[in-house]
C-alpha positions, 0 to 999 in steps of 0.5 A: 434458578441456580446457574442461569444467566440473567437476561438484560431485562432482569438486571436491576438498574442502578438506583441513582441513574435509573431514570437517566437516558441511555445516551447520557450514561455513555457520555458522562464517562467520556466527558470525565476522561477528557476532563481529567486528561485536559487537567493533567496537561494544563498543570504540566504533568505534575509528578513527572519531573524533568527528563534527564539525559540528551535529547532523542534525535531521529530524522528521516530523509523522505525525498531527494531532488537534484538540480544543477549545482544543488542537492535538495533533501526533505527531512522529517523529525521522527523523534520526540525532541526538536532537531536543529540542522547545524552542518551539511557534509557531502563526500566528507567535505563540509558544504554550504546549505540553506533551509531548516533555519529553525528547529524542526519540531516533532513530525514536521518537515523541512527542506535543506538545499545543499550547494554542491556541483554534482556530476551526473552518474556519480555516487554521493554520500550526504550527511546532515549534522545536528546541533548536538553532534548527531549525524543523519547519512543519506546515500545517492547511488547515481546522481541524475537530475530530477525531472520537472513535474510539468504537464508533459511529465504527468502525461508521460506518467499516464502513458506509462500507467497504461503500458503497465496496467491497462494494456497487459490486463486487456491482453490477458482477458483475451483468454475468456473464449478459451476459458469458456470451452475447457472442461469443468475439471480444467476450469478448476485448474484455471481457478487454482492458477488464479489463486496462485497468481493472486497469492504471489501478488499478495506476498510481493505487495507485502514485501514491497510495503515492508521495504518502503516502511523501513525507508520512510518515517517510523513515527507514523508506524513503520512496518505496522502501516503495511499490516494496518493497510492489509487489515483495513482493505480486508475488512472493507472488501469483506463488508462490500462483498457481503453487501453486494451478495445480499443484493444479488438474489442469484448469489451462489453457495460459495458466497458470491456470484460470478460477476461479483467474484470477477469484480473483486478480483479486478479490485484486488489487482487494481490496488496492487497495480496502484502500488506498482504505479507508485513505484514507477512514478517515484523512480522517474521523479527521483531521476532513476530513469533506467530503473523506471524504464526497467520497471515498466517492461517488467511489470507489463510482462508480469501483469499479462497474467492478471487478465486471466485471473479476472475472466476465470470466474466468468467462464459460465456467464454471458458478459457484455463487452462493456462490462469486460472493458470496465473490469479491465479499467478497474484492474489496470487504470489504478497504475496511472493514478499510482504513477501520478502519486509517485511522481508528484507526492511520493511518501514512503509511509503512504506507499507502504500503507498502499501496498499493504492495502493491496495485499489485504484486498488480494487476500480477501479475494483469495478467500472468495475464490477458494470454494471454487477449487473444491472437487467432487469430494469437497476437498479444496487442496485436491491434486488439481488445485495444488498443481494449479496454485503452484503453477500460478506461483511459478508463472508470477515468479518467473515473470517477476524476475524481469522486474528490478528488485 
């Protein structure tokens, strides 16, 4: 019939390949592509010619360690050409350095140890001069000796993670008895406040990620890492939620049971707290002790409202104490892991990805919570919901003022 689209069964198979297995038909083009690329590489890229112009030098300072009389910098080559460090300058004075004896190839790192008697509390500007005359400038606003990453130091990081994540979330979960007694209209308002709290956390994580991405190596994607992390987290949590909902015959029309929603909220908050722990651990590891202490106090107060976000979906469900404790650990314990990561192996690019991952997870949780805001007329953005969302944003903004920018 004219205009009808043929079904796959009606499409005739290609003559020469009609008897070939399906897997072979998919494999042959892939092998040919790999073979052509390999041949082009072996022949040295015929037709491209020699590149003209000066080499492209892009170097990122990934880590700074201050020891008595020594400033140690970990540098990564972001550019396509090898970079050779020829000289080091501290506060406009040439100084002796060791390390980076060989050219630094693309995406490789090297450690430069600069002999410089620095004074605690003073500011320093360090410049690395390449063999072509290029200059990489790095600022040290306040010189403080970097703590030694020993067992006691990691114990301190664990304790700070408990202060920042576990205890505040547990205190916030004490709102559960109150949430269970309020009328249904008020409960919708509480759910709206939860959405506002989470929305602020998502914005905050995204901005933190972009800031870190600007400080780290751009060769790994820069700001795109934040967006990539967000997309990956959103898709992973969406798939996980669908799987959990399918396994629960009591799933609600909203798309997930109350227990599943509470778990998803805890996971989203936990991923955000992972990023906060990274920030705290990195501050202490780089010697910014005052900033680290300020972050601990600010985040602790900031995170007390997160417990409310976890228990709000459980208002009409009986939950064992053990289940509540598990939800609190899912949301708060990642701050401990984050503090360890930040203290031991802080990398701005990896931290940017983690913040983006947290933002994407929170965005997916907001999508799951949105149906619970509907009023009797089916409207999501009803007056109570809008007021609750704005209240949640305001609470997080005001408590966020306690956290150092």
